[in-house]
C-alpha angles and dihedrals in degrees: 000000000000094000130117123222089248095171096070097088091039091054093046091050090051090048092053094049101037107030095143092054093048092046090052091051091050091047090057094045093049091049092051093047092048093046094049093054140000115327088229114092091210088062098035116059093188092055091045091054093049091050091050090053090047090057091060088056093046093239107185118253090234091063092047093048092046092053093048092046090050089055092046090051092064098246112190092217108122131188133198120219109228136179124202127189128200151147132254132194117323093012095299114163129231136185119196124195118196142179112207144167090200114049096184093052094049094047090050093047094048092046090051092049089054096042098047092053105048098275139101138209118254132204122267109286096019093111110010094077088068092058133068124216104238140177111225120193123176130195132183130216095032132101126228089253093052092048092048090051092049092052094044090050089053091044092235119153118214136177099233145345119211132180117226133180096277102030145310130315122207121203117200144157111283092247089058094059097102094038091057092048093048090050090055093045091052087054091053101264109143103171134042126209089210133008111176144147100212145159111250120197114240089221128021122215131208119222128207113256097262093047091047091053090052091046093051090049089053093049091049090052092051095045091049091062111108094226097049115100105171137013123195127185144165100235121118102226118209 
């Protein structure tokens, strides 16, 4: 694959500065997952995945429990899962995933965030074909060789294994997410530095300084929207 998971530090920085916003987004995502299936993560793989992601962001147990209890209580609040695609400065590409109880509001807000910052919305499929759905699992305190041995021992196939400054990142097919985690847990790994199902760009692009500043402003505007859960892009951030 030849690509680093260059969003880890970016995500952690965002987590440190905007914990209340991120906790609110997780609360909504947990509620939706629990409401769509069983409120028990052992019986609901979607909920289990969301809770595993929440752990890597240190989401408080109180927020998790409140969201699950809300779903158990039969709340009538419903959300639609939406995906928007668009372009930023210099042809950069962006995918936006949202959970909303007002489709028209969210579409208008996302379109405005693009348009006011040098970008524009695209039609469905205009960007997604340049990204691959990918499971990304990170561990610390292990070498590439150790990780490879763990996965071979568990007979788990992955796309790539890359060493980074603070550990090792494994890239796998989305349906291998839980298999990779279970292989690590069997080997004694209890915590993950990252545990995501994401959209990785097939090719990253570098922007000139002025365009990058505009792009980052656009991404901030999109991520600040209440209904937006995830933003993926193909820009190599410095």
